[in-house]
C-alpha positions in Angstrom: -12.9 22.3 70.5 -8.7 21.3 71.4 -9.4 18.0 70.6 -10.6 18.3 67.3 -8.5 17.1 64.3 -7.2 19.1 61.8 -9.5 17.9 59.0 -7.2 19.5 56.3 -4.8 17.2 57.1 -7.3 14.5 57.0 -8.2 15.2 53.4 -4.8 15.3 52.5 -3.9 11.9 53.8 -1.6 12.9 55.9 -3.0 11.4 59.4 -2.1 7.7 59.6 -2.4 5.1 61.9 -4.0 6.0 65.5 -4.0 9.6 64.4 -6.2 8.9 61.7 -8.5 6.1 63.8 -8.7 9.2 66.6 -10.2 11.5 63.8 -12.5 9.2 62.6 -13.5 8.4 66.3 -14.2 12.0 66.6 -16.3 12.9 63.6 -18.3 10.5 64.9 -19.5 11.9 67.8 -18.8 15.4 66.6 -21.1 16.3 63.5 -19.7 19.9 63.4 -16.6 18.8 62.5 -17.8 16.0 60.0 -20.0 18.9 58.3 -16.7 20.5 57.8 -14.4 17.3 57.1 -17.2 16.7 54.3 -17.3 20.7 53.1 -13.5 20.5 52.9 -13.5 17.1 51.0 -16.3 18.4 48.3 -14.4 21.4 47.5 -11.0 19.2 46.7 -13.2 16.6 44.5 -14.7 20.1 43.0 -11.1 21.2 42.0 -9.7 18.1 41.4 -12.0 18.2 38.3 -11.3 21.6 37.0 -10.0 21.4 33.2 -6.0 21.7 32.8 -5.6 25.4 32.4 -5.4 26.1 28.8 -2.0 27.0 26.7 -2.8 30.5 25.1 0.6 31.6 24.4 0.1 30.5 20.5 -3.4 32.0 19.7 -2.0 35.1 21.7 1.1 35.4 19.1 -1.3 34.7 16.3 -3.4 38.1 17.4 -0.5 39.8 17.7 0.9 38.7 14.1 -2.8 39.8 12.8 -3.1 43.4 14.6 0.5 43.5 12.9 -0.4 42.7 9.0 -3.7 45.1 9.6 -1.6 47.8 11.0 0.8 47.5 8.0 -2.3 47.2 5.5 -3.9 50.1 6.9 -0.3 52.1 5.9 -0.1 51.0 3.0 -3.8 52.0 2.1 -2.5 55.5 3.5 0.2 55.7 1.2 -1.7 54.6 -1.5 -4.4 57.1 -0.9 -2.2 60.1 0.0 -0.3 59.8 -3.5 -3.0 57.8 -5.4 -3.0 60.6 -8.4 0.7 60.9 -8.3 1.0 57.0 -9.3 -1.7 56.9 -11.5 -0.3 59.9 -13.0 2.7 58.0 -13.2 1.7 55.1 -14.8 -0.5 57.0 -17.5 3.0 59.2 -18.6 4.9 55.9 -18.7 2.0 54.3 -21.1 1.8 57.2 -23.4 5.8 57.4 -23.4 6.1 53.7 -24.4 3.3 54.5 -26.9 5.3 56.9 -29.1 7.9 55.0 -28.5 6.4 52.7 -30.4 5.3 55.0 -32.9 8.3 56.4 -33.5 10.5 53.5 -33.6 8.2 51.2 -35.7 9.1 48.9 -38.7 11.5 50.5 -40.7 11.0 47.9 -43.3 7.6 46.8 -44.8 6.7 43.1 -44.6 4.6 41.4 -47.1 2.1 40.7 -44.3 2.0 44.2 -43.0 1.1 45.5 -46.4 -2.4 44.4 -45.9 -2.6 44.9 -42.5 -1.4 48.9 -43.7 -4.6 49.2 -46.1 -7.1 47.6 -44.3 -6.4 50.1 -41.3 -6.6 53.8 -43.8 -9.9 56.1 -44.0 -11.1 56.9 -47.2 -11.2 60.3 -48.5 -13.3 62.3 -50.7 -13.1 61.5 -54.6 -12.8 65.0 -55.3 -9.2 65.2 -53.4 -8.2 62.7 -56.1 -10.0 63.9 -59.3 -6.7 65.0 -61.3 -3.3 65.1 -61.3 -2.8 68.3 -59.5 -5.4 66.8 -57.0 -3.5 63.8 -56.3 -0.3 65.6 -56.3 -1.5 67.9 -53.4 -2.9 65.0 -51.7 -0.1 63.0 -51.8 2.3 66.2 -50.4 -0.5 66.8 -47.6 -0.3 62.8 -46.7 3.1 61.4 -47.1 5.5 63.8 -47.8 7.3 64.3 -52.0 7.1 60.6 -52.7 9.2 59.5 -55.9 5.7 59.6 -57.9 4.6 61.6 -60.8 1.3 61.9 -62.4 -0.2 63.1 -65.6 -3.2 63.4 -67.8 -2.1 60.5 -69.7 -2.4 58.1 -67.2 -5.7 55.8 -65.4 -8.1 58.0 -63.6 -8.0 57.8 -60.0 -11.4 57.1 -58.8 -11.0 57.1 -55.2 -8.3 57.7 -52.3 -7.7 57.0 -48.6 -5.0 57.5 -46.0 -3.5 56.8 -42.3 -1.1 55.9 -40.0 0.7 52.7 -39.2 3.2 52.7 -35.9 4.5 56.3 -37.3 4.6 55.7 -41.0 2.3 57.8 -43.4 0.0 55.8 -45.6 -1.5 56.7 -49.0 -3.5 54.7 -50.7 -4.9 55.3 -54.5 -7.1 53.4 -57.0 -7.0 53.5 -60.7 -9.3 52.5 -63.1 -8.3 51.8 -66.9 -9.1 49.4 -70.0 -8.3 45.7 -67.5 -10.1 46.9 -64.5 -8.6 48.9 -61.4 -5.6 48.3 -59.7 -4.3 49.7 -56.6 -0.8 52.1 -55.8 0.1 52.3 -51.7 2.7 54.6 -50.8 4.3 54.2 -47.3 6.6 57.0 -45.7 9.5 56.5 -43.5 10.6 53.2 -44.3 14.3 51.9 -45.1 13.4 48.8 -47.5 10.6 45.7 -48.0 10.7 42.5 -46.5 9.4 39.0 -47.3 8.8 39.6 -51.3 10.4 37.8 -54.2 12.8 39.2 -57.1 10.6 38.8 -60.0 12.4 38.4 -63.5 10.5 41.6 -65.0 12.0 44.7 -63.9 15.0 45.0 -62.0 14.3 46.8 -59.4 10.7 45.6 -58.4 10.1 42.7 -56.2 6.9 40.9 -56.0 4.1 38.9 -53.7 0.3 38.2 -53.4 -2.3 39.8 -51.7 -5.1 37.6 -51.1 -4.6 36.0 -54.2 -3.9 38.7 -55.8 -0.5 40.2 -57.9 1.4 42.8 -56.0 4.9 44.3 -56.6 7.2 46.8 -55.0 9.9 48.8 -54.3 12.0 51.2 -51.7 12.9 54.5 -52.8 14.1 57.5 -51.1 12.5 56.4 -47.7 9.6 55.4 -49.3 8.0 52.0 -50.1 5.4 52.0 -52.6 2.8 49.1 -54.0 1.3 48.6 -57.1 -1.7 45.9 -56.8 -4.3 44.6 -59.1 -5.9 41.4 -60.8 -3.0 41.1 -63.5 -0.1 39.9 -65.1 3.4 41.1 -62.7 4.5 42.4 -65.9 1.6 44.8 -66.1 2.1 45.8 -62.9 5.5 46.5 -63.2 4.5 48.7 -66.5 2.4 50.8 -64.2 5.1 51.3 -61.7 7.3 52.4 -64.4 4.5 55.3 -65.6 4.6 57.2 -61.9 7.7 56.1 -60.9 10.3 59.2 -60.9 13.6 58.3 -62.1 16.8 59.0 -60.7 
């Protein structure tokens, strides 16, 4: 109908004064327009109650960053998976080279603290290997090389032997027995001298210390460190050293 008011203008509050009063008067006599007016008004109210639109920028950026991280991790995993054997091989080679380097460049001087550690790392050998001077000399040559030592039948009897390697240094240990008990001769190859030992008044070439409350004398000669240890005086140990040491 041509005299029907503009219902949207009514709802939006545009009509005022006489126009608004005329529109309300029309709604009172026109059920159809009144129904449309109430429907438009209800729709506007519903739209007014809708929540504010969410800000998705930050969550979207976080998703993009996470996807980029996952993509980067996949590329790294792919690289490691492809070259894993090569990487492991390189690390193994590095470890082996470091071990060889450490063994080759082990301590050139032997300290008092290392002697007991070296002696405890040795493996025993059959007593037949040290049963007489000839077998002792052969055992010594095979184990550490041509050490500056000499043996004869007048010397105490060897009852046991052991050998090993400590940081690349070959080591031989011989245990002897005489009328005063037992003593130990320890020979270490590839050394330049001794550290941590004290000069002793008996035997100018020897240095002394104690290992587990047992006296010990040592000397360096021609690339070897040699020690005599036993529960006896330093003077007695020096006499034993003199009996087996090869003079220059």
